[in-house]
VOGU-3710 file (C-alpha; in Angstrom, 3 decimals, decimal comma):
1> mtallrtegi> 43,803/-68,323/-137,407  40,863/-65,976/-136,875  40,818/-62,275/-137,695  40,344/-60,466/-134,402  39,874/-57,117/-136,145  38,689/-56,595/-139,704  37,111/-54,011/-141,956  35,033/-54,600/-145,060  34,307/-52,140/-147,861  34,948/-48,985/-145,832
11> mkayggvqal> 33,988/-45,816/-147,701  34,599/-42,309/-146,411  34,441/-39,013/-148,299  35,044/-35,437/-147,222  33,154/-33,308/-149,703  34,587/-34,238/-153,089  37,598/-36,077/-151,653  37,235/-39,854/-151,387  39,501/-40,667/-148,413  38,557/-44,363/-148,233
21> ngaaiaveeg> 37,350/-46,346/-151,207  36,454/-49,855/-150,107  39,340/-50,223/-147,649  39,633/-53,722/-146,186  42,057/-55,106/-143,632  42,193/-58,217/-141,453  44,369/-58,479/-138,337  44,850/-61,981/-137,008  44,800/-62,513/-133,263  48,251/-62,581/-131,685
31> tvagligpng> 50,079/-60,925/-134,600  51,806/-57,643/-135,338  50,311/-56,207/-138,528  51,293/-53,122/-140,493  49,305/-50,615/-142,542  51,347/-48,601/-145,019  50,809/-46,400/-148,040  51,798/-43,035/-149,511  50,771/-39,799/-147,822  47,045/-39,241/-148,251
41> sgkttlfnvi> 46,285/-42,913/-148,896  43,773/-43,088/-146,027  45,720/-44,853/-143,286  44,855/-42,556/-140,393  41,300/-42,158/-141,682  40,904/-45,934/-141,500  42,262/-45,863/-137,935  39,731/-43,155/-137,106  36,867/-45,205/-138,543  37,930/-48,324/-136,630
51> tgyerpdagh> 38,167/-46,448/-133,328  34,991/-44,397/-133,714  36,466/-40,959/-134,367  34,917/-41,002/-137,856  31,740/-42,632/-139,124  32,089/-44,448/-142,454  29,749/-43,685/-145,328  29,559/-47,430/-146,016  31,172/-50,669/-144,909  31,642/-52,485/-141,627
61> vwfgnwqitg> 34,155/-52,835/-138,788  34,257/-56,148/-136,930  35,927/-56,916/-133,609  35,751/-60,682/-133,317  32,106/-61,523/-133,970  30,918/-58,102/-132,850  30,137/-55,416/-135,398  31,382/-52,142/-133,907  30,814/-49,839/-136,877  30,031/-46,331/-135,680
71> lapdkvfaag> 30,511/-46,953/-131,964  31,753/-43,925/-130,015  35,495/-43,877/-129,202  34,967/-44,565/-125,495  32,823/-47,600/-126,326  35,457/-48,923/-128,730  38,153/-48,431/-126,091  36,044/-50,141/-123,429  35,433/-53,049/-125,820  39,172/-53,714/-125,986
81> igrtfqltri> 40,673/-51,619/-128,796  43,259/-49,035/-127,750  45,153/-46,596/-129,938  47,814/-43,933/-130,060  47,853/-40,873/-132,330  50,282/-39,196/-134,729  50,320/-36,222/-132,360  50,373/-37,528/-128,812  47,225/-37,000/-126,750  47,989/-36,817/-123,058
91> fprltvienm> 46,838/-34,630/-120,159  49,781/-32,199/-119,907  48,666/-30,560/-116,631  48,413/-33,893/-114,839  51,355/-35,938/-113,658  52,478/-39,009/-115,542  50,995/-41,364/-112,931  47,710/-39,414/-112,922  47,499/-39,877/-116,694  47,968/-43,596/-116,166
101> liaaqskdrp> 45,316/-43,870/-113,449  42,727/-42,145/-115,643  43,340/-44,716/-118,366  43,267/-47,596/-115,879  39,747/-46,663/-114,792  38,328/-45,888/-118,212  37,816/-49,460/-119,380  35,407/-50,403/-116,580  34,324/-46,989/-115,293  30,970/-47,193/-113,463
111> knllawpgrd> 27,968/-45,409/-114,925  27,777/-43,349/-111,750  30,856/-41,121/-112,045  30,731/-40,489/-108,282  31,285/-44,197/-107,597  35,055/-43,978/-107,271  37,021/-47,213/-106,824  37,986/-48,341/-103,357  41,470/-48,297/-101,842  42,330/-51,807/-103,043
121> awthhrrham> 41,431/-50,926/-106,630  43,519/-47,741/-106,520  46,478/-49,678/-105,115  46,190/-52,278/-107,892  45,862/-49,628/-110,615  48,861/-47,689/-109,331  51,057/-50,803/-109,063  50,094/-51,880/-112,578  50,705/-48,361/-113,908  54,148/-48,165/-112,319
131> dllaflgier> 55,072/-51,580/-113,724  54,221/-50,366/-117,232  56,134/-47,120/-116,797  59,144/-49,189/-115,712  58,649/-51,519/-118,687  58,938/-48,483/-120,983  61,761/-46,866/-119,012  59,993/-43,723/-117,762  59,048/-44,704/-114,191  61,348/-42,018/-112,765
141> hadvlagsls> 59,038/-39,408/-114,304  55,903/-40,741/-112,594  55,377/-37,668/-110,429  56,288/-34,946/-112,936  53,791/-33,087/-115,098  53,243/-34,899/-118,384  53,578/-31,610/-120,249  57,217/-31,365/-119,189  58,204/-34,623/-120,924  60,212/-34,686/-124,144
151> ygqrkllela> 58,446/-35,689/-127,351  59,869/-39,199/-127,192  58,866/-39,586/-123,548  55,341/-38,471/-124,431  55,246/-41,220/-127,050  56,194/-43,750/-124,384  53,626/-42,360/-121,954  50,879/-42,587/-124,568  51,788/-46,218/-125,248  51,783/-46,954/-121,499
161> yvlvadpavi> 48,474/-45,087/-121,212  46,947/-47,463/-123,755  48,525/-50,596/-122,275  47,306/-49,938/-118,730  43,702/-50,620/-119,822  44,840/-54,042/-121,151  43,239/-53,821/-124,632  43,004/-56,892/-126,844  44,138/-54,932/-129,917  46,529/-51,972/-129,921
171> lldepaggvn> 46,579/-49,551/-132,862  49,742/-47,463/-133,109  49,763/-44,421/-135,396  53,383/-43,770/-136,416  55,068/-45,019/-133,219  58,518/-44,416/-134,733  57,698/-40,978/-136,127  59,928/-38,119/-134,974  61,953/-40,078/-132,433  65,625/-41,041/-132,328
181> ptlinligdr> 66,959/-44,478/-133,394  67,549/-45,600/-129,787  63,916/-44,942/-128,895  62,725/-46,568/-132,133  64,615/-49,721/-131,157  63,133/-49,615/-127,644  59,594/-49,283/-128,977  60,140/-52,132/-131,429  61,589/-54,368/-128,718  58,673/-53,675/-126,379
191> irqlntdkgk> 56,107/-54,408/-129,099  57,833/-57,729/-129,823  57,971/-58,583/-126,123  54,279/-57,809/-125,575  53,379/-59,851/-128,634  55,571/-62,813/-127,714  55,062/-62,909/-123,943  51,493/-61,594/-123,621  50,039/-62,496/-127,006  49,089/-58,861/-127,660
201> tfllvehnme> 47,748/-58,022/-131,107  49,057/-54,895/-132,834  48,171/-52,905/-135,931  50,514/-50,064/-136,734  50,676/-47,277/-139,297  54,245/-46,283/-140,045  56,348/-44,562/-142,711  59,610/-46,076/-141,492  59,840/-49,052/-143,854  62,762/-50,661/-142,045
211> fvmglcstit> 60,765/-50,605/-138,807  57,638/-52,057/-140,436  59,368/-54,751/-142,461  61,375/-55,948/-139,468  58,468/-56,004/-137,036  55,266/-57,013/-138,833  54,264/-60,485/-139,992  51,552/-59,113/-142,304  51,419/-55,775/-144,099  48,447/-54,166/-145,833
221> vlesgatvvs> 49,014/-51,423/-148,386  46,517/-48,636/-149,062  46,514/-46,440/-152,145  43,857/-43,779/-152,763  41,742/-45,264/-149,985  41,683/-48,790/-151,398  43,559/-51,929/-150,373  46,262/-52,686/-152,933  47,781/-55,825/-151,449  48,110/-57,626/-148,131
231> gppdivrtdk> 50,640/-60,261/-147,180  54,049/-61,031/-145,617  56,783/-58,372/-145,892  58,805/-60,323/-148,479  55,781/-60,460/-150,779  54,635/-56,897/-150,212  58,019/-55,254/-150,743  58,391/-56,788/-154,228  54,794/-56,365/-155,427  54,697/-54,119/-158,514
241> rvldaylgad> 51,470/-52,468/-157,345  53,171/-51,468/-154,116  56,228/-50,094/-155,904  53,952/-48,134/-158,249  51,961/-46,796/-155,292  55,188/-45,439/-153,824  55,905/-43,561/-157,064  58,281/-46,239/-158,308  60,504/-46,211/-155,219  62,068/-49,603/-154,584
251> ldeetagnee> 61,339/-50,468/-150,960  64,465/-52,628/-150,770  66,575/-49,620/-151,770  64,766/-47,460/-149,203  65,465/-50,002/-146,478  69,118/-50,190/-147,526  69,326/-46,401/-147,361  67,954/-46,435/-143,831  70,611/-48,944/-142,806  73,413/-46,805/-144,303
261> gr> 72,119/-43,679/-142,567  72,205/-45,191/-139,079
//
């Protein structure tokens, strides 16, 4: 298998704080990969470097054979890497379908911003957008203002917003964060379906260990901005370095606790 997305030796400091210290990750094409670590370990910073929201002090980001280090976020998105955020980023004063149509155009937007797509293109974009909203169960909200959606619905809209541009790699920043168990299960099922049926590649940051361990085939652990270990869930969850990074918490016990609390 070939790594579709990888980072090498990523360094990033903010003043005297070293957020990333040689962080490395490899995401194989057609897999669901996880990125975990304690709070402050550099997970979101690494996402930001990959997607162009931060420039690394050193190191490289590769997308296939293309080095994309330092590209602007819109260029990274147009290249085929989409992402969501810990705090959802939508256009609250636009309707749900208008949010989707903006994303649909952004991947291949013409240089001349006045060169709007023709009727056939708009019809295709709208049909595709509605299909994705239905896939995520929020199609009935297509014509309401996005700002009126619940937090969980905004999470679904942001995922649909990313999917409508058909990226090759999808980065999800805490997709299960702050949502109820029913919605967590829906999101997990949809990720599996997109991976199995469409071959979509995912990299997700998540604190919900049960969600990560049950969904990802490979997990990379960051601690203090450096990669501690990377491998299958069964290996990662029993690695002493991982247990130490989580302040001695046994991940198996944490997972068991999540099951009991359902």
